[in-house]
C-alpha positions as CSV (number, residue, x, y, z in Angstrom):
1,M,-233.3,-23.8,106.7
2,E,-234.5,-27.7,106.3
3,M,-232.1,-30.1,107.7
4,R,-232.0,-31.7,105.0
5,K,-231.2,-29.2,102.6
6,Y,-228.5,-28.3,105.3
7,L,-227.2,-32.0,104.9
8,S,-227.4,-32.3,100.9
9,I,-225.2,-29.1,101.6
10,L,-222.3,-30.4,103.8
11,L,-222.4,-33.8,101.3
12,V,-220.7,-31.0,98.9
13,T,-217.8,-30.5,100.4
14,T,-216.5,-34.5,99.3
15,L,-216.8,-33.5,96.1
16,F,-214.9,-30.6,96.4
17,F,-211.6,-32.3,96.2
18,A,-212.6,-35.2,94.4
19,C,-215.1,-34.0,91.5
20,R,-214.3,-31.9,88.0
21,P,-216.6,-29.7,86.6
22,S,-218.8,-31.8,84.5
23,Q,-221.0,-30.6,81.5
24,E,-223.7,-30.5,83.7
25,E,-221.8,-27.3,85.8
26,R,-221.0,-26.1,83.2
27,S,-224.7,-25.2,81.5
28,Q,-225.8,-24.0,84.9
29,P,-226.4,-20.2,84.5
30,S,-223.5,-17.4,85.5
31,L,-222.7,-16.4,89.2
32,I,-221.0,-13.3,87.9
33,G,-222.4,-10.3,89.1
34,Y,-222.2,-8.2,92.1
35,W,-224.6,-10.3,95.4
36,R,-225.9,-9.7,98.6
37,F,-225.5,-12.3,101.4
38,V,-227.6,-12.5,104.6
39,L,-226.6,-14.0,107.5
40,H,-229.8,-15.6,110.1
41,S,-227.9,-14.8,113.3
42,E,-230.3,-14.8,116.8
43,G,-229.6,-11.5,116.8
44,G,-230.9,-10.6,113.5
45,A,-229.7,-10.2,109.7
46,I,-225.7,-9.9,109.2
47,P,-225.5,-8.4,106.0
48,F,-222.7,-8.1,103.6
49,N,-221.6,-7.6,99.7
50,M,-220.0,-9.7,97.3
51,E,-218.5,-9.4,93.9
52,I,-218.3,-12.6,92.0
53,F,-216.1,-12.6,88.6
54,E,-214.3,-14.9,86.2
55,E,-210.7,-15.0,85.7
56,N,-208.4,-16.8,83.1
57,G,-211.3,-19.6,83.5
58,T,-211.4,-19.3,87.5
59,L,-214.4,-18.2,89.4
60,K,-213.2,-15.6,92.2
61,A,-214.9,-13.3,94.5
62,F,-214.3,-10.6,96.2
63,I,-216.0,-10.2,100.4
64,R,-216.7,-6.3,100.7
65,N,-216.8,-4.4,104.1
66,G,-216.0,-0.9,103.4
67,E,-212.8,-0.5,101.7
68,E,-211.7,-3.9,102.3
69,K,-211.5,-5.9,99.1
70,L,-211.2,-10.0,100.4
71,L,-210.3,-12.2,98.1
72,L,-212.0,-16.0,97.4
73,D,-210.1,-17.5,94.7
74,S,-211.1,-21.0,94.4
75,I,-215.2,-21.4,94.3
76,R,-216.6,-23.7,92.7
77,I,-220.0,-25.2,91.2
78,Q,-221.0,-28.7,91.7
79,G,-224.6,-29.4,89.7
80,D,-226.5,-26.8,91.5
81,S,-224.1,-26.8,94.5
82,V,-221.6,-23.9,94.9
83,I,-218.7,-24.1,97.1
84,M,-216.7,-20.8,98.1
85,P,-213.2,-21.7,100.9
86,L,-213.7,-18.3,103.0
87,H,-209.8,-17.2,102.2
88,I,-207.1,-18.7,104.9
89,F,-209.7,-19.7,107.4
90,D,-210.8,-23.3,108.2
91,A,-214.4,-22.5,107.0
92,A,-216.6,-21.8,103.6
93,L,-219.8,-20.9,102.2
94,L,-222.1,-23.8,101.0
95,G,-225.0,-23.1,99.4
96,K,-227.7,-24.4,96.8
97,R,-228.7,-22.4,93.5
98,Y,-232.7,-21.5,93.6
99,G,-233.3,-20.1,90.0
100,S,-230.3,-17.7,88.5
101,D,-230.3,-15.5,90.9
102,T,-230.6,-17.0,94.7
103,L,-228.7,-18.9,96.8
104,E,-229.0,-20.4,100.0
105,G,-226.9,-22.4,102.5
106,A,-224.7,-22.3,105.6
107,F,-221.5,-20.3,106.5
108,V,-219.5,-23.6,108.6
109,K,-216.2,-23.6,110.2
110,F,-215.4,-27.0,110.3
111,Y,-213.9,-27.0,113.3
112,A,-216.6,-25.7,114.7
113,P,-219.5,-27.0,112.8
114,D,-222.4,-26.5,115.4
115,Q,-221.9,-22.9,114.8
116,S,-223.2,-23.0,111.4
117,V,-225.3,-20.4,110.5
118,A,-227.8,-20.4,107.6
119,F,-227.4,-17.5,104.5
120,T,-229.3,-16.5,101.9
121,A,-227.9,-14.3,98.8
122,I,-229.4,-12.5,96.1
123,R,-227.9,-11.5,93.0
124,G,-228.1,-7.4,91.9
125,Q,-228.1,-6.2,95.1
126,N,-226.1,-3.7,96.1
127,Y,-227.0,-2.4,99.4
128,R,-226.2,-3.5,102.9
129,F,-229.0,-2.6,105.0
130,F,-231.8,-1.0,103.2
131,P,-232.5,-0.3,100.0
132,D,-232.8,3.4,98.5
133,S,-236.8,2.9,98.6
134,M,-237.1,2.0,102.2
135,S,-234.1,3.8,103.9
136,L,-235.1,6.2,106.6
137,A,-233.3,9.6,106.5
138,P,-230.2,9.9,108.8
139,A,-231.4,12.0,111.8
140,F,-228.1,12.0,113.8
141,D,-224.5,12.4,112.9
142,F,-222.5,9.0,114.3
143,S,-219.1,10.7,112.8
144,G,-216.3,11.2,115.1
145,K,-214.6,9.4,118.0
146,W,-216.4,7.1,120.4
147,E,-215.9,6.0,124.6
148,V,-217.2,2.6,124.7
149,S,-218.3,-0.1,127.1
150,F,-219.0,-3.3,125.7
151,T,-220.8,-5.6,128.5
152,K,-220.8,-9.6,128.0
153,P,-223.0,-12.3,128.8
154,N,-221.6,-13.0,132.3
155,G,-221.7,-8.7,133.4
156,S,-218.1,-8.5,132.6
157,T,-217.0,-5.4,130.7
158,Y,-214.0,-4.2,128.6
159,P,-213.5,-0.5,127.1
160,A,-213.0,-0.1,123.4
161,V,-212.8,3.2,121.2
162,G,-215.3,3.5,118.5
163,I,-214.1,5.3,115.1
164,F,-216.9,6.2,112.2
165,Q,-217.1,8.0,109.3
166,Q,-220.3,9.1,108.0
167,N,-221.4,10.3,104.2
168,G,-225.3,10.4,104.2
169,D,-226.2,7.7,105.4
170,A,-223.3,5.8,104.8
171,V,-221.3,5.0,107.4
172,T,-217.8,3.2,108.0
173,G,-215.3,2.7,110.4
174,T,-214.5,0.1,113.3
175,F,-213.7,-0.5,117.4
176,L,-210.5,-0.3,118.6
177,T,-210.7,-2.5,122.0
178,E,-207.1,-3.7,124.0
179,T,-206.9,-7.3,122.2
180,G,-206.9,-5.5,118.7
181,D,-209.9,-4.2,116.5
182,Y,-213.0,-5.4,114.8
183,R,-211.6,-4.4,111.2
184,Y,-213.5,-3.0,108.7
185,L,-217.2,-1.8,109.1
186,E,-220.1,-0.9,106.8
187,G,-223.3,-0.1,107.3
188,N,-226.6,2.6,107.4
189,A,-227.5,5.1,109.8
190,A,-231.5,5.0,109.8
191,G,-233.1,8.1,111.5
192,K,-231.4,8.1,115.3
193,T,-230.4,4.0,114.8
194,L,-227.5,2.9,113.7
195,Y,-226.5,-0.5,111.7
196,L,-222.7,-2.0,110.8
197,S,-221.9,-5.3,109.8
198,A,-218.7,-7.3,108.8
199,F,-218.1,-10.4,107.2
200,D,-214.1,-11.2,107.1
201,G,-214.4,-15.4,106.2
202,N,-214.1,-16.3,110.3
203,H,-216.2,-13.8,111.8
204,A,-219.5,-12.4,111.3
205,F,-220.5,-9.2,113.3
206,L,-223.6,-7.0,113.5
207,F,-223.7,-3.5,115.8
208,V,-227.0,-1.8,115.8
209,A,-227.2,1.5,118.4
210,T,-229.1,4.3,119.0
211,S,-228.8,7.7,119.6
212,Q,-229.4,9.0,123.2
213,E,-229.6,12.5,124.6
214,G,-226.0,14.1,125.2
215,N,-224.1,12.2,122.5
216,Q,-224.9,9.1,123.9
217,L,-225.2,5.6,121.8
218,K,-226.8,2.4,123.4
219,G,-226.8,-1.0,121.4
220,D,-226.2,-4.6,121.2
221,F,-223.5,-6.6,119.3
222,W,-224.1,-10.1,117.7
223,S,-221.5,-12.2,116.2
224,G,-221.8,-15.7,114.5
225,K,-224.8,-17.7,115.5
226,D,-225.4,-16.3,118.3
227,Y,-223.1,-14.6,121.0
228,H,-224.7,-11.3,122.2
229,E,-223.3,-8.1,124.0
230,T,-224.3,-4.9,125.0
231,W,-222.5,-1.6,124.3
232,T,-223.0,2.2,125.3
233,A,-220.6,4.9,124.0
234,T,-220.1,8.7,124.7
235,R,-219.3,10.6,122.5
236,N,-215.1,11.5,123.3
237,D,-212.4,13.1,121.2
238,S,-209.7,12.4,123.9
239,A,-210.9,8.8,124.0
240,E,-207.8,5.8,124.6
241,L,-207.2,2.7,125.4
242,R,-204.3,1.5,128.1
243,N,-200.8,1.3,126.6
244,P,-200.5,-1.8,124.3
245,Y,-196.8,-1.8,125.1
246,E,-197.5,-2.0,129.2
247,L,-200.3,-5.2,128.8
248,T,-198.1,-8.2,128.1
249,Y,-194.6,-8.6,130.3
250,L,-192.0,-10.9,131.3
251,K,-192.5,-12.2,134.8
252,E,-190.2,-11.3,137.2
253,G,-186.4,-12.9,137.5
254,Y,-186.8,-13.2,133.0
255,D,-185.2,-10.9,130.7
256,K,-185.5,-13.4,127.5
257,I,-187.5,-16.2,126.0
258,D,-186.7,-19.1,124.8
259,F,-188.5,-22.6,122.8
260,T,-187.7,-25.2,121.4
261,L,-190.7,-25.9,118.6
262,P,-191.1,-28.0,115.4
263,D,-191.3,-25.7,112.2
264,L,-193.4,-26.9,109.2
265,D,-191.5,-29.8,108.4
266,S,-191.4,-31.1,112.4
267,N,-187.9,-30.0,112.7
268,L,-187.0,-28.4,116.2
269,V,-186.1,-24.8,115.7
270,S,-184.4,-22.8,119.2
271,L,-184.7,-19.2,119.8
272,S,-181.1,-20.0,120.8
273,D,-179.8,-21.6,117.2
274,P,-176.9,-20.4,115.8
275,R,-178.4,-18.5,112.7
276,Y,-180.5,-16.2,115.2
277,R,-177.4,-15.4,117.3
278,G,-176.6,-11.9,116.9
279,K,-179.9,-10.6,115.1
280,V,-183.2,-8.7,116.1
281,I,-185.8,-11.0,116.1
282,I,-189.4,-10.1,115.7
283,L,-191.8,-13.0,117.5
284,Q,-194.9,-13.6,116.1
285,L,-197.6,-15.0,118.7
286,F,-200.3,-15.7,115.9
287,G,-203.4,-18.3,115.0
288,S,-204.4,-19.2,111.4
289,W,-208.0,-18.6,112.4
290,C,-207.5,-14.8,113.7
291,P,-208.3,-12.0,111.1
292,N,-206.4,-9.7,113.2
293,C,-203.4,-11.8,112.5
294,M,-204.0,-12.2,109.4
295,D,-203.8,-8.5,108.6
296,E,-200.4,-8.4,110.7
297,T,-199.1,-11.4,108.8
298,A,-200.0,-9.3,105.4
299,F,-197.7,-6.2,107.1
300,L,-194.5,-8.1,108.2
301,A,-194.6,-10.2,104.8
302,D,-194.6,-7.2,102.8
303,W,-192.0,-5.7,105.4
304,Y,-189.8,-8.8,105.5
305,R,-189.4,-8.8,101.4
306,K,-188.0,-5.4,101.7
307,N,-185.7,-6.1,104.7
308,K,-184.2,-9.7,104.6
309,N,-181.3,-8.6,104.0
310,K,-180.4,-6.8,107.1
311,D,-180.0,-8.4,110.4
312,I,-183.5,-9.6,111.1
313,A,-185.7,-12.5,112.0
314,I,-189.3,-13.3,112.0
315,I,-190.8,-16.1,113.7
316,A,-194.4,-16.9,114.0
317,L,-195.5,-18.6,116.7
318,A,-198.6,-20.6,116.0
319,F,-201.7,-21.3,118.4
320,E,-204.0,-23.1,116.3
321,R,-207.6,-24.5,117.6
322,K,-206.7,-28.3,117.4
323,A,-203.9,-29.8,119.0
324,D,-202.9,-32.2,115.7
325,F,-199.9,-31.0,113.8
326,Q,-201.0,-32.1,110.4
327,Y,-204.1,-30.1,110.9
328,A,-201.8,-26.8,112.2
329,K,-198.8,-27.4,109.8
330,R,-201.9,-27.1,107.0
331,M,-203.4,-24.2,108.2
332,V,-200.3,-22.7,108.8
333,E,-199.1,-23.2,105.3
334,R,-202.3,-21.8,104.1
335,V,-201.3,-18.6,105.3
336,K,-197.8,-18.7,104.1
337,K,-198.8,-19.3,100.7
338,R,-201.5,-16.8,100.8
339,F,-199.6,-14.2,101.8
340,A,-196.1,-15.4,100.0
341,A,-194.5,-14.8,103.7
342,E,-190.7,-15.4,103.6
343,Y,-190.3,-15.6,107.5
344,D,-190.0,-18.6,109.8
345,F,-193.2,-20.2,111.2
346,L,-193.2,-22.7,113.8
347,I,-196.2,-24.9,115.4
348,A,-196.7,-23.9,118.7
349,G,-199.6,-25.6,120.3
350,T,-203.1,-24.7,121.2
351,N,-204.5,-20.9,121.7
352,D,-205.7,-21.4,125.1
353,K,-204.5,-20.3,128.0
354,E,-203.1,-23.9,129.1
355,G,-201.2,-24.2,125.8
356,T,-199.6,-20.4,125.5
357,A,-198.2,-21.3,129.5
358,R,-197.1,-24.3,128.3
359,V,-195.0,-22.9,125.6
360,L,-194.4,-19.3,127.0
361,P,-194.2,-19.4,131.0
362,M,-192.0,-16.6,131.6
363,L,-195.3,-13.9,130.2
364,N,-197.5,-12.9,132.8
365,H,-200.3,-13.7,129.9
366,V,-200.8,-14.1,126.3
367,M,-204.0,-11.6,126.3
368,S,-204.2,-10.8,122.5
369,F,-203.0,-13.1,118.9
370,P,-201.7,-10.8,117.8
371,T,-198.8,-10.3,120.1
372,T,-195.6,-9.0,118.9
373,I,-192.1,-9.4,120.8
374,F,-189.4,-7.4,119.7
375,I,-186.3,-8.8,121.0
376,D,-182.5,-7.0,120.9
377,K,-179.7,-8.5,119.3
378,Q,-177.8,-9.9,123.0
379,G,-181.3,-11.6,123.1
380,K,-183.1,-9.5,125.4
381,V,-186.9,-8.1,125.4
382,R,-187.0,-5.0,124.8
383,K,-190.7,-4.5,124.1
384,I,-193.8,-6.4,124.0
385,H,-196.7,-5.2,121.8
386,T,-200.5,-6.6,122.9
387,G,-203.2,-6.9,120.1
388,F,-202.8,-5.5,116.5
389,Y,-204.3,-2.5,114.9
390,G,-204.5,-3.0,111.4
391,P,-205.6,-1.3,107.7
392,G,-209.2,-0.5,109.0
393,T,-208.2,1.7,112.2
394,G,-206.8,4.1,109.7
395,E,-204.3,6.7,111.8
396,Y,-203.7,3.9,114.2
397,Y,-202.4,1.6,112.0
398,K,-200.2,4.3,110.6
399,R,-199.2,5.0,113.9
400,W,-198.1,1.0,115.0
401,R,-196.1,1.0,111.3
402,E,-194.2,3.8,112.4
403,E,-193.5,3.0,116.0
404,F,-192.5,-0.7,114.9
405,N,-190.0,0.7,112.0
406,S,-188.9,3.3,114.6
407,T,-188.1,0.4,117.1
408,I,-186.4,-2.2,114.1
409,S,-184.3,0.9,113.6
410,E,-183.1,1.6,116.9
411,L,-182.6,-1.7,117.7
412,L,-180.5,-2.5,114.2
413,G,-178.4,0.9,115.1
414,E,-177.4,-0.7,118.6
């Protein structure tokens, strides 16, 4: 994208909060319909689909990834510019119209503007990677469970489990890692090549792999503007990761967690406060920037509404991208409002190793966001679960919910 075009899009953000719809705005062609967006990463096109619609006079949209429909409910139009704030995240799609059926612009993370990615979008295209007229019939079935190894740019590796479902040339699925999952992936099989993508408002992913002899895959993983890893996989129905309850633990000599942190009104809150005594505590280590945390918060908010009359409390410790309290408060309030979460949120600091160690020095590390800590009525830590396997993981998500409810029932019964 030309620099002047990009700057003109960014300029529109100043109008987002300041301008009311003008006659020019109302006279623009409607955006309603199905759109195919393509993010232009260094690794190639990262496609995703969007349905734009009007509800009670407000322009809204669903970002579609497989079974997921991620709601955008505050789309604004100013002249020929379109502003799409992205769900709970500090990010937006900022675009300009070119005719009635084309948008061009950038996916902008406001906390990291150097990571902006250009996009184009065309109305009326509802395919993911290839239109029917250009699709190549699949020559390999990618369905099943895969033992995966990702290789980072520095040469280090980490394990994952891939789970894919294939229907004709349509493929959905995800990767599970020891820090969480890659959420809802959607794409196509063409010949012996697998194409998967996802866009959740904060992360943009592209996975491409080719089948090899012996039920193996070899491929590339691109994230955002230019991050790249390679990966290999072997079909293995028994593939598993390490136990998520054994990855994060209290250092020797500790059996409790304590902290004093500000809530969203700047009041200091401690785990030892009288209101938490004699209660089972669920401690959620999360960040407003984290899509896996978004999935866990959706679960916890709904669960707590149904169980808040019990001797239980949920406390979310927010580790944010910036040390600025007002910035963190604004982002966490956005999460709390989006999911109608009624439990307590505290501002814990920044999401780097130094920030987490400063607040929770009794832990060996904070390996992942989210991390969920179960504390009994006597204030002792009973379990720590690293990461979260969300609804995009199918049976793994079901298993996590069963384990969660079983643990809470056990602790409440003591």
